[in-house]
N, C-alpha and C positions, 0 to 999 in steps of 0.2 A: 764158329770155329771148327776147323777140320779135325777129324779123329786122328789120333797119333799114327795109326796104321796107314791112313791115307797120305799123311805127310811123308812117312818113310817110303811109301811106294813112289811118290813123286820125286823124292830125293834120289832114289835108286834109278828112276828113269832118267833124270838129269845127268847122273853119273855115267850111265851107259851112252847117253847122247854125246857127252864129252869125248868118250872113246871113239864114237863114229866120226865126230868132227875131226879129231886128230888124225885118224886113219885116212880119211878121204883127202885131207890137205896134204898129208905125206905122199899119198899116191899121185896126186895132181902135181906135186912139186911147185905149187903156187896157191895163193889165197891168203885169207885174213884170219889169223889165229886168235889174237888177243880179244877183239871185239865179238867174235863168235862165242868164245868161252864166257865172256862177261854177260852175254845176253841169254844164255841157254836156260837158266833157272826161270826167268820170266816167260820165255817161250814154252817151256815145259808146262807151267801152270796154265797158260792160255790154251794150249792144244789138248791137254789131257785132263783138264778140270773145268775151265771156265767157258770156252767158246762152244757154241752150237755149230757143228759142222758134220758132214757125212762124206767120208772118203769114197764110198761107193757111188755117190752122186755129187761130185764137186761143184756142180752148177745149181744145186738146190737153192731156190730163190729166197728162202727164209733163213739161210745160213748167216752166221756172224761173219764179218770180213776182217782180215788182218792185212795191214800194209807195213812191210818192212822198209821203212824209210831209209835206214842205214843199210842199203842193199848189199854192201860189201860183206855183211855178216850172213850171206846166203848159206854157207855151210850149216849154220845153226838151224835155219829154216828148213833146209833139205833134210837134215837129220830128223826133225820133227815130222815132216811130211811122210818120210819113209816109215818111221816108227808107227805113224797113224794108219798107214796102209794106202796112201795115195799112189805109191809105186814101190817097186822092189828095193830092198836094202842093197842088193847087188848093184843097182844103178848108181849108188853113191861112189862106186869105184870109177865112174866115168866123169866125175867133176872136172869141168873146164876143158874137156876134150872136144875137138871139132865134131859136130854132129850130135853131141849129147844134148839131152833136154835139161841138163843141169849145168848151166853156164855160170860164169864167175859172178854174175848179178842176176837177180830173179827176172824171168821172162814169162809173162802171162800167156804167151802164144805157144809155149813149148812145155810148160811144166804144170801138171795137174795140181790144183790146190793153191797156185799163185794167183793172186787177184789183180795185181798191177805190175808193170815193169818199173823197177827202181834201181838206184845206184848213183844217179846224179844227185848229189846230196842237197838237201833243202827242199826237195819237191814232194816227198812222200806225204807230208802233212796236208798239203793242198789236195792231193788225191784222196786222202782219207776224209777231208772236209766235203769234197764232192760226193763221195759215197754216202756219207751221213745225211747230206741234204737229199740225195736221191731216195734213200730209204724212208725218210720222213714224208717226202712227196708221194711215195707209193703206199704210204700207210702201213709199212712193215715194222715189226718189232725188232728187227735185226740190230745188233750193236756193232759198231765199227771200232776196231782197235788198231793202233799204230805204235811202232817202236822207233824212237829217234835216238841218234847219238848226240852227245853233248857238244862235240865238235861241229856238227852240222847246224846247230842253232846259231852259229855265227852268220848263217845265210839270212839275208833280209826277207826272202820269201817265206820263211818260217813264221815271221811275225805278221806278215800280211794274212797268212792262213789262220794264225791264232786270233787275229782281230775278226776275221770273217766267221770263225767258229762260234765266238762269243756273240757276235751280232745276230746270228741265226739261232742262237740258243740251242746248240746241238748237244743236248744231254744224252744222246745215243753215241757220242764220241768219247772214247777213253784213250789217252795217249800216255805211253810209258817212256820215260827218258832214261836211257842207259847211261847213267852218270858215273863213268869210270875215270873221268878227269884227264884222259890222254887222247891224243890224236896222232896222226902219222908224223907230224913235225915236233911232237913233244907234249908238254903240259898245256892243256886248254887255256888255263889262266895266263900263261905266258905268250901263247900264240895270238889269242884274242879273247880276253876275259869276258865271259858271259854271265858271271855271277853278279848278284844273287838271282838265281832262276825262279825260285818260288815267288818272291815279291813281284817280279816282272810279269809272270803269268797271272798272278792275282790282280795286277793293275789292268790286265786285259780282260778281266772278269771271268777267269777260269776258277774252278774249284781245284785246290792243290792238296795232294797228300805227299808225304815223304816217307820212304821205307828202306829197309835193308834189302837190296835187290838179290840177295842170295838166301833170304829167309823165306822158305816156301809158305809157311803159315802167314807171315806178314804180307807177302805178295797176294795170296788168296784173299785175305781180309780186305786189302785195299781195293782189289777189283770188285769184290762184293759191295763194298761201300760206294764205289763209283756208280754202280747200277742204281743206287737210291737217290742220287743227285738229280734234281729237277731244274730245268731252265739254264743250265750251264754245262759246257764241256769240262772234262776232268783231265788233269795232268797228274800222273804218279811219277815223282822223282825217285828212281830206284838207284840208291847208292851201291855201286858195283866196283869190282876189281877187274881191271883188264887182265886177261889170261887166267881167270879164276879156276882153281882146281888143280893147277900144275904149278908148284911153287917157283920153279925157275922161269916161268913165263909171266908171273904176276907182277903188276905195277911197272911193266916195261913197254914203252912206246916202240921200242925196236922190234917187237913182235906184232906190230899192227898188221903188217902185210907180208909176213914171212912165215912159210910153213915149217913144221917141225922136220928136222933131219931124221935119218934112220935112228941114230943114237938117241936123239931127243925123244922120238916117238917111243922107243923101247923103255926109256926111263919114265916117261909120262904114263904109259900104260901100267907099268909096275906100280907107280904111285896111286893110280886109280884102281888098283886091284884087278887088273886085266892083263893077261899075258898072251 
């Protein structure tokens, strides 16, 4: 269990990263607000507590790898990478500009710290499975993490990858599902219901945990527990709120792909204690 001061520090980091996400989206006048905010607590724990990585040496061979399968939440990833020191925070102001290394979806060829190109939903888990297999074949201890959206598990490729991960006993693979219940067209259960997710992955021979995706202590504990599982990949179903941290964005599919206006940014920053 984490010390209380560690939890508070991670919570403060997540709060600041929410500020950075909102500011870069407002500057870009384009991008995905709701899913970036729902995912940031999980990403904060991964990048600032759980994963082994070195911003001064992004290609360190023994690093843990992270695959943002829900690539539209790139602002959350970029905020973490800038905070960790992979590139300057000033670069966040160039989100989605022509020529910027911070495009609307992650690009491994342009952005330090990005492992794979993602954004075409449903493909990231396959990429993570490939990385996990490669790590085992190389005899490395690196762990592979991936973040999925609950809307993208409507894609059939996810289930082929899930089957392969269990077949190859990829216990170095830990997948977190950002289960906020919403996608661009509305409620996931109404667009194409994927519930119950836990029993489905259990049937594919995965180990499954379910946690509050905004509880730093719970996220940390579930990731630690995942590292103890042998012979199975792990799924952590993180129950989250789309737009988390800004009350007038929360639980609204309409903010899936809409950036904050100037007025909304001002009110959001005030709510987050930042002016």
